[in-house]
C-alpha positions in Angstrom: 199.0 40.1 208.3 196.6 37.8 210.1 193.7 39.0 208.0 195.6 38.4 204.8 196.7 34.9 205.9 193.1 34.2 207.0 191.8 35.2 203.6 194.4 33.0 201.9 193.9 29.9 204.1 190.2 30.4 204.7 190.5 29.6 208.4 191.8 31.7 211.3 193.5 28.7 213.0 195.4 27.7 209.8 196.4 31.3 209.4 197.7 31.6 212.9 199.6 28.3 212.5 201.2 29.6 209.3 202.3 32.8 211.0 204.1 30.8 213.7 205.6 28.1 211.5 209.1 28.5 209.9 208.8 29.2 206.2 211.5 28.2 203.7 211.0 31.4 201.6 211.6 33.5 204.7 214.9 31.9 205.6 213.3 29.2 207.7 211.9 31.9 210.0 208.3 32.2 211.1 206.4 35.0 209.4 205.6 36.6 212.8 209.3 36.8 213.6 210.1 38.7 210.4 207.2 41.2 210.4 209.1 43.8 212.4 212.1 43.8 210.0 212.5 46.4 207.2 211.2 44.0 204.5 209.5 41.4 206.6 205.9 42.4 206.0 206.3 42.6 202.2 208.3 39.4 202.1 205.6 37.5 204.1 202.9 39.1 202.1 204.6 38.0 198.8 204.8 34.4 200.1 201.1 34.5 201.0 200.3 35.8 197.5 202.3 32.9 195.9 200.5 30.4 198.1 197.1 32.0 197.1 198.0 31.7 193.4 199.3 28.1 193.8 202.9 29.0 193.1 204.3 28.1 196.5 203.5 26.4 199.8 
């Protein structure tokens, strides 16, 4: 997930910060906290894709 976030944000530190910050679309949970749930990776990935396409974030 870090590599995807890094690609979206263009910076490793911004990507790491996003992974630790609560995100509204993930129920106000940090992406790193939901990655181990059954749908967490796909949910976090979907949020990143929306950010990448200017739809969210």
